[in-house]
N, C-alpha and C positions, 0 to 999 in steps of 0.2 A: 880419339877412339870412336868407331862407330858404335850406336846402341841398336843391336838387331833384334833382340827378343822384345815382344810388346807387352807381355804380361808379367806384372810383377808378383805372381802368385803361383805357387806349386803346391799340389796336394798328393800325398802318398798313402797307401794302406800302412798303417803303423805296425810295425813288426818288433817294437821294443827298442832298447839302446843300440845305437849303430849310426851309419853316416847316411845323411839323405842330401843329395846334390840338387843345386839349382843352377840353371843355365843362363838366367838373366844376369846382367851386369850389376856388380855390387861395389859401390864406393867405399863404404865403411862398414865394419863388423857390427857396429851398433844400429845399422840401419835394418838388420834382420829381425823379424818377430816371427815366434812359432806358438802353435796352440794345438791341443789335441782335443779331438772330437770323438767321445767314446761312443761306444754302439748303443748306449742307453740315452744319447743325446747330450750327456754332461760334457760341458767346456771347461778343459783344464788349460789355464794360461802357463806357459813355460818362461822362465827367467833366463835371459840372456847372460851367460857368464856363470850361472848356477846349475840349470838344468840341462844347457846345451852350450856348444861353443861354435864360432864361425872361422872358416879359412877361406880367405879371399884367394880364388885362383888367378894365374898371371893372365895377361893380355885380355882381360874383360871376359875370361871364359865362364864366370859365375862364381860359385862358393860352394863349400861343403859344410853342412850343418851336422855337427856330431851330437846326438843325444846322449848325455853321460849318465843320466840319473836312472838307475836300474828299478826305482819303485814302481814305474810305470809299465805295467803289463801290455803285450802285444793286444791289438784289437782296435777297431774304430779307424780314424785316419789321423793324419798330422798335416796341418796347414802351415806352409812357410810363406811369408809376404816380405817384400821390400817396402819399408816405410820410411820415406825421407823427408825431413822437416821442411816446411816450405819457407825456407829463408835465403837470403842473399848476404854471405859473409865476406865476399870479395869487393874491395873498393877500388874504383878506377879513377886515376887521377886524369884530369883534362890536359892533354898534351904529353903524358907521360908514355913510356915504352908499352908495348903491346906484348905480354907474355902469352905466347901462343898455346903451350900446353895447359896454362891455367886457364885460358879462355875456353880450350876443348873441354876441360872439367866442367867449367861453369855451364857450357851448352849441354854436356851429358846430364848434369843434374837437373838442368831445366826440362830435357826431353823426358827424364825419368819421372820428374814430378807430373808432367803433362800425361804421362802413360799411366801413372798412379791415379789421377783424376779421371782419365779415360775409362778404365776398368770399373771404378765406382759408379760412374754415369751409366755405363752399359750393363751393369749388373753382375760382372764375372766375379768381382769381390765384394760387391754391396751386400755384405752379410755382416751380422754381429760378430765383433771381435772381442773376446772377454779380456779385460784389463785388470780384473781384480778390485781391490780397494781404491777409490778415488784418493789421489795425493796432489798437493800443490806442486807447482814446478815441473809437471809432466806434460809431455806433447801427446796431444790426443787428436785421433783423425775421426772423420764422419763415420758413424755407425759403431765406434768403439762403446763397449758396454763397461760400466763401472758399478760397484756397490757402494752406497753411502753407508759408512760403519754405524753412524748414529742411528739410523733408521733401519737398516737392513734392505732398503729400497733399491732397484736397479734403475739406473739411467741410461739413455743413449745420446751419444754425441751428436749434435746437429752441424757443427762447424769445427773445422780444424783450428786448433789453438794450443797454446801453453796454458796450462791451469794456474789460476791465482789463487782467490779466494772464493769457496764453493758458493756462498750467498751471491756474491756479484756475478760469478760466471751463470749461475742459474738465472738470475734477473735479466742478464744480458742475451738470454734466448740460446746459449751455448749447449744446453742439456735438455732433455725431455724426459718425463717419467715412462720408464719402460715396463716396470712390474712393481706394483705397490706390495711388497712382501709383507710389510706390517698390516695391510688391509686384509691380505689373503689369510694371514694367521688369525687376525680377529674375526674375519668370515668364517674361517674353519671351526673356531671356537664356538661362535654363534651358532652355526649349523649343528655341531655336536651338542650344545645346551639344548637347541629346539628338537633334536631327534630325541635326546634323553626325556625331555618334557612330554613329547608325543608318546614315547613308549610308556611313560608313566600314567598318561591320560588313557592309553589303549587298556593298560593293565587294570586300571581302575573301572573303565567302562565294562571290561569283561567280568569283573567281579560283580559290579552293578547287576549286569545282565544275568549273570549266575544266580544272584540272590532273587531277582524278579522272577525267573522260572521257577526257582524253589517255592517263592511265594505263591505263583500261580498253581503250581502242582499241589501246594499244601491246601489251598483254597478249594480245588476241584475235588481233592480227596478228603477234604476236612469232614469230620463226623457230622458237623452241623449241618453240612449241604450235601449229604449222601445219605440214600436209605434203601430199603429193599420193602417189596411188597408180594403179598400172595393173591392179590385182589384179581379175579378172572376178567381179562379185557381183551376185546376184538380190535387188532390193529386197524386204524382208521384216523381220519381228521375229525376235529371238533371236540366237544368237551368231554374229558375222562376223568372220573373220580376213583381213587383208589385209597387204600389205608395204609399208611406207613408208620414208622416209630414216631412216638410222641416226643415232645421237647427239642425238635430240629429248628434250624435257622431259615427255613423256606420263607420267603417274603412275596408279595404281589409284585408281578413284573419281571421276576426272575426267570431265565431261560433254562430248562432243564431238559436231560436226556432220559427216557425212559426205555431201556433196552433189555430184551430178554437175558437173563443170567445165564442160560444153557445154550442160547443161540443169538448172539449180539447182533447179526444180520437182520433180525427182526427187531424193529425199533419204532419209537415215536418221539418227535420233538416238539415242544411247545412252551408256552408261557404260563406261569402260575397265576391263577386269578384267585386262589384262597388257600390257606392252610390253618387248621385249628390244631395248636401246639397241644392242647389237653387231650384230644382223642386221635390225632394223627391223620385226620381226614385231608387228603390233598387233591385239589381240583386243578386241571391242567387244560388250557386250550391248545389242542394239538394242531399244528400247522404244517407238518411235513412227516412223512412216514417211509419206512423202508420195511420190506418184506410182507408177509400176511399171516392171517390165522388168528386164533383165540388162545392166549397164554395166561398163565398165572404164577409166574415166577419172574419177577422185575427187578432190576437194579436202577435206582433213580440218582442222577448225579448232575452237578451243575454244569452248564453248557454255555456257549456262546450262541447269538442268534444265527438262524440259518436264512440267507438271502434268497427269496423265492426267485425261481429261474425257469425258463421254459424248458420241457422235458423232463424235470425232476418228478420221478415217480408218476410219470403220465405214459398214456398209450394211446394210439390211434383208435378212434371209435367213428363207426358209419351210423348216420341217422336218416330216417326215411322222411318223406313229405309231411306226415302227421306230426312227427316230432319237432321238426324244423320246417315250418310252412315259410314260403315266400311272404314279403310285405309285412312281417310280423316282428315285433321287438322281442328280443331273447336277452338272457343275462348270464355272464360268466360268475357265478355264485361260488367261486372257489377262490383261495389265497394264492393261486398261482396264475401267471399269464396262460392263455391258450391261444392255439393257432386254428384259424377256421380256413378251411379249402372248400370251394364252391365250384360246381360245374353245371352250367345251364345249357338247354338246348333251345335251338331256334325252331319253332313249330310251323311257321310259314314264311313270314316276311321278316325284315330286319327288326331289331330291338335293342334296348339299351338296359343294363343293369348296373347296380351300385351296391357298395357296402359301406355303411355308417357305423362308427364306433363313439361312444360318449360315456362321460362318469355319470350321465343322467339319462333318462328315456327320451329326452328332448335333444333331435339332432339337428346341427346347424350347417353340415357341410358333408361331402363324401370323402371317405378315406381311399376307396378305390372304385373305379368305374370301367366299363367296358361296353363296347358298341358291337353288337353282333351281327354280321351280314347275312341276307336271306340265304336260305338253304335248309332243307327239311333235315333234321337230325344234326346240324352243325354244332360243334359243342367246344367251348373254350373255358379252362379252370382258371381261377384267381383266388388269392388268399389274403388274409389280414392276420395280425396279432392282437388279441384282445387283453388289455390289463386285467388283474383281479377286480372283481366286482363291478365291471363296467357293463354297459349295455351294447347290443349290436343287432342289426338287422341287414338282410339282404332285399332288395327292392328290384323289382323286374317289370317290364311293360308287357302288354298282351301278346306281343309276338314271341315271348320266351316261356318255357316251362321248366319245371324242376328236372335235374338231372341227378347229381350226386352231391352229398354233404358229408364231410369227415371233419372231425375236430381230434386234435392233440390234446388231451386232457386226463386228469384223474378220474379213475373209474367211479 
């Protein structure tokens, strides 16, 4: 009998219990295996004789597979394949008679085995086929998947064989670990434990943060580090003396905010230089201010330090040649950096100008330098940043004259 169909695999959309035909030749009903692939990817191995029956059609026309189990709802696919054991059960005696029907069947079986191997090699049926729990004395094919009952782990078959002892078959390289279910469960439990620990740590950290914030708020608003005063003071930097309540906890070096009680946008910030608990005399060195005016209603509270920065309570101010002569050393006598912008004019020929900055009045190099070309009235501006309490000067050769001088600084 000819073996026409080349693929020992047939896939249908599963519509529930019923008949599913195959057109490839079937020698024995036991050679048919079936499994369901559910829509969620779950593999359900069907049992021949329990979940389905096989009727071989005459003249090699294939077979009908009748799914009889009503428990399987429609959906997904059903895969039906022919699996022939790779064995030779016929013995041929030397010089004996030649049984042609039997010989034909042997060649048919050999052809089917080759087809079976071919589709696995080409990938048509090279997919995992769920076989359930591993059992001894069972024929397994390449890519069959079994579960080892003792561990729950899944293994994939690497070579067609009839199972013997699990440990022996595994050591012989017939199986490879496919999915370590035990490790997955352990990892999931570990991850869950770690997540619980992280949640607990986060909750503890949040509680600590809340306690710290409450402590900070308590410190700022504590009676010992807050006070009021009716001393008349003009807003400005430098040393300020005011009378507050006695018995406070102000100490030298503490940063405080002195803000108008009625208009808080008017304020002074500074460092406590002295406090007399018995009289309430408080002396503060003010380093930053906001607003202006002379006020006599103040609220004093604990504060953090204010970092001096360019532009803080500063405005642009113009200076003339008398206040800022060339070739003369000047000093930034404030607690904030200032920006100096200078524009010189060429009076006749070319000339050179430079700006020097240092923390002492001795200068060793130029911070900025410019060469002016010849030309009456030609002017080029340039600028530098001068840190607090640093010295600076603008030098110019005889070919240059004073043009304009502006500084971004406190009034």
